[in-house]
C-alpha positions as CSV (number, residue, x, y, z in Angstrom):
1,M,-17.0,17.1,-9.6
2,T,-15.8,18.8,-6.4
3,T,-14.0,22.1,-6.8
4,F,-11.5,23.5,-4.4
5,D,-11.0,27.1,-3.3
6,R,-7.3,27.6,-4.2
7,S,-7.2,30.8,-2.2
8,D,-7.9,28.8,1.0
9,P,-6.0,25.4,0.6
10,E,-6.1,24.6,4.4
11,G,-9.9,25.2,4.4
12,A,-10.4,23.2,1.3
13,I,-8.4,20.3,2.7
14,A,-10.4,20.5,6.1
15,A,-13.7,20.5,4.1
16,A,-12.7,17.5,2.0
17,A,-11.5,15.6,5.0
18,K,-14.8,16.2,6.8
19,R,-16.8,15.2,3.8
20,V,-15.1,11.8,3.2
21,S,-14.4,11.0,6.9
22,N,-15.3,7.5,8.2
23,W,-14.5,8.3,11.8
24,G,-17.2,6.7,14.0
25,R,-18.8,4.8,11.2
26,W,-18.0,1.4,12.7
27,G,-17.9,2.4,16.4
28,A,-15.3,4.1,18.6
29,D,-13.1,1.0,18.9
30,D,-12.8,0.3,15.2
31,V,-9.1,-0.1,13.8
32,L,-10.0,-1.2,10.2
33,G,-11.7,1.7,8.5
34,T,-13.2,1.0,5.1
35,L,-11.5,-2.5,5.1
36,N,-14.7,-3.4,7.0
37,F,-16.2,-3.5,3.5
38,L,-13.9,-6.3,2.5
39,D,-15.9,-9.1,4.1
40,E,-16.3,-12.8,3.6
41,A,-18.9,-12.4,0.9
42,K,-16.5,-10.1,-1.0
43,R,-13.7,-12.5,-0.7
44,A,-15.9,-15.4,-2.0
45,Q,-16.9,-13.2,-4.9
46,G,-13.3,-12.6,-5.8
47,A,-12.5,-16.4,-5.6
48,R,-15.4,-17.2,-8.0
49,L,-13.8,-15.0,-10.7
50,A,-10.6,-17.1,-11.1
51,R,-10.5,-18.8,-14.5
52,R,-6.7,-19.3,-15.0
53,G,-3.8,-20.1,-12.7
54,V,-1.6,-17.5,-14.4
55,S,0.7,-15.4,-12.0
56,F,2.7,-12.3,-12.7
57,S,4.9,-10.2,-10.5
58,L,4.2,-6.7,-9.3
59,A,7.6,-6.5,-7.6
60,Q,10.4,-4.1,-8.2
61,R,14.1,-4.2,-7.5
62,F,15.3,-3.1,-4.0
63,D,19.0,-2.5,-4.0
64,A,21.7,0.1,-3.6
65,E,20.5,1.8,-6.8
66,G,16.8,2.3,-5.8
67,P,14.0,3.0,-5.5
68,Q,14.7,5.8,-3.1
69,K,16.3,9.2,-4.0
70,G,16.8,10.6,-0.5
71,W,13.5,12.3,0.1
72,R,12.6,12.7,3.8
73,R,16.1,11.1,4.6
74,R,14.9,7.8,3.2
75,T,17.8,5.6,2.0
76,N,18.0,2.6,-0.3
77,P,18.1,-0.8,1.2
78,V,21.4,-1.8,2.8
79,H,22.0,-5.6,2.5
80,T,24.6,-7.3,4.7
81,M,25.5,-11.0,4.8
82,L,25.7,-12.4,8.3
83,S,27.1,-15.7,7.0
84,S,27.9,-16.7,3.5
85,G,29.4,-19.5,1.4
86,L,32.8,-18.4,2.6
87,D,31.8,-19.3,6.2
88,A,30.4,-22.7,5.0
89,E,33.5,-23.6,3.0
90,F,36.3,-22.2,5.2
91,G,34.9,-21.6,8.6
92,P,33.9,-23.9,11.4
93,A,30.8,-26.0,10.9
94,E,27.7,-24.1,12.2
95,F,25.6,-27.2,12.6
96,P,26.2,-30.9,13.1
97,H,27.3,-33.1,10.3
98,G,29.1,-30.2,8.6
99,L,25.8,-28.4,7.6
100,G,25.8,-24.6,7.2
101,G,23.7,-21.9,5.7
102,A,23.6,-18.4,4.4
103,D,22.1,-15.7,6.5
104,D,21.6,-12.0,5.9
105,V,20.0,-8.8,7.1
106,V,18.4,-5.8,5.3
107,F,18.1,-2.3,6.7
108,M,15.6,-0.1,4.9
109,P,12.9,2.5,5.4
110,L,9.5,0.8,5.6
111,Q,8.4,3.3,2.9
112,A,11.3,2.6,0.5
113,S,8.6,2.0,-2.1
114,T,4.8,1.6,-2.4
115,Q,3.2,-0.1,0.5
116,W,0.0,-0.7,2.4
117,D,-0.4,2.2,4.9
118,G,-1.9,1.5,8.3
119,L,-4.4,4.0,9.7
120,G,-1.8,5.5,12.0
121,H,0.3,6.8,9.1
122,I,-1.4,10.2,8.7
123,F,-2.6,12.6,11.4
124,D,-4.9,15.6,11.2
125,H,-3.8,18.4,13.6
126,G,-2.5,15.8,16.1
127,T,-5.4,13.6,15.8
128,A,-5.3,10.0,14.4
129,Y,-8.0,7.8,12.9
130,N,-11.4,7.8,14.7
131,G,-10.5,10.8,16.7
132,R,-7.7,9.3,18.8
133,R,-4.8,11.3,20.0
134,A,-1.9,10.8,17.7
135,S,0.6,10.5,20.6
136,Q,-1.5,7.6,22.1
137,V,-1.6,5.7,18.8
138,V,1.9,5.9,17.4
139,T,4.8,6.1,19.9
140,S,8.5,5.3,19.7
141,E,7.5,1.6,19.6
142,G,5.5,2.2,16.5
143,D,1.8,2.0,15.8
144,R,0.4,0.2,18.9
145,L,-3.3,0.3,17.8
146,T,-3.9,0.7,14.1
147,G,-0.8,-0.8,12.4
148,I,-1.2,-2.6,9.1
149,E,-0.8,-5.9,10.9
150,T,-4.4,-5.5,12.0
151,V,-5.6,-6.3,8.5
152,A,-3.1,-9.1,7.7
153,D,-5.8,-11.6,7.2
154,R,-8.2,-9.5,5.3
155,I,-6.6,-8.2,2.1
156,A,-8.0,-10.7,-0.3
157,G,-11.0,-10.2,-2.5
158,R,-12.1,-9.0,-5.9
159,G,-9.3,-7.2,-7.7
160,V,-9.8,-4.6,-10.4
161,L,-7.0,-3.5,-12.7
162,L,-7.5,-0.1,-14.3
163,D,-4.9,0.4,-17.0
164,V,-4.9,4.1,-17.2
165,G,-1.6,4.2,-19.1
166,R,-3.1,2.1,-22.0
167,A,-6.5,3.9,-22.0
168,I,-5.4,7.5,-22.2
169,G,-1.5,7.5,-22.3
170,A,0.7,7.8,-25.3
171,E,2.1,4.4,-26.2
172,G,0.6,2.8,-23.2
173,E,2.3,5.0,-20.5
174,L,1.7,8.2,-18.6
175,P,4.4,10.9,-18.3
176,D,6.1,11.4,-15.0
177,G,4.0,13.7,-12.7
178,F,0.7,13.1,-14.6
179,A,-2.2,13.6,-12.2
180,I,-4.8,11.0,-12.6
181,T,-8.3,12.5,-12.1
182,A,-11.7,10.8,-11.4
183,E,-12.5,11.5,-15.0
184,D,-9.5,9.6,-16.2
185,L,-10.5,6.6,-14.0
186,E,-14.1,6.7,-15.5
187,A,-12.7,6.9,-19.0
188,T,-10.5,3.8,-18.3
189,I,-13.5,1.9,-17.0
190,A,-15.5,2.8,-20.1
191,A,-12.7,1.7,-22.3
192,Q,-12.2,-1.6,-20.5
193,G,-15.9,-2.5,-20.1
194,E,-18.3,-3.4,-17.4
195,T,-16.1,-5.9,-15.6
196,A,-13.7,-3.0,-14.8
197,R,-16.4,-1.2,-12.8
198,V,-15.2,-0.7,-9.2
199,G,-17.5,-1.7,-6.4
200,R,-17.6,-1.3,-2.6
201,G,-14.9,-3.6,-1.0
202,D,-13.0,-4.1,-4.2
203,L,-9.2,-3.9,-4.3
204,L,-8.1,-1.3,-6.9
205,L,-4.9,-1.4,-8.8
206,V,-4.1,1.4,-11.1
207,R,-1.4,1.1,-13.8
208,T,0.2,4.2,-15.0
C-alpha cells in the first residue's frame, strides 16, 4: 500500500501523478489513454458472458429538485417546453394534415451528475493529457482534441460490478462520505468470488 506524506500534500500528489502517468505510453498523438486497453478482443470477451436478456436502469432523476446543490455554481436542470399539447390543440397546425408535436429544451451543467470525463477535464499545472498545453486543448469552444466523443464507439466490454455496500456496509449501504480504499475493493472481490476480479480493459462499476 502506498503511503502519503501528509506534511507535503502537493509533493505527494506530484509523486503519485508521476507514478501512475500514462503520458507517452501510446505515442504523442494519443487521445484515448487507458481506453486503448478496451480493444476488440475485450469487447468480444464481454459479449460471450451474456446469459440473460435482463436490463436494469442506472439512471437517476434530473429535475428542479436535484441532483445538484449549487457547488461550483452548478444548477439543477431547467426544462422548458418549446411547443406542447396546448399548441397542438389550440394553435395553428405546425405540419400538413393537422399534425403537431411536442418539443422541449433542457439547460444543465454537463456535470450535473456522474459522467464519463474526457481527458481534457483535469490539468496539472496548466498541462493537459500527454503533455499538451491546456490552453491548446480546451478553449471557449470546448475540448477540441480529447473530448469524450473520441471514445463514443469504444465503451463496451466486460463489466464488473463490485457491490461494496453489500460486502462491507451495514444493511447493504455505506454512510455518506465513506472513503472506499483499495483494501475495501479487494475485500469485495473476495466476498463475491473469482468472477468479480477486475482485469485490464474491464469496465468497473462500484456500488456504494
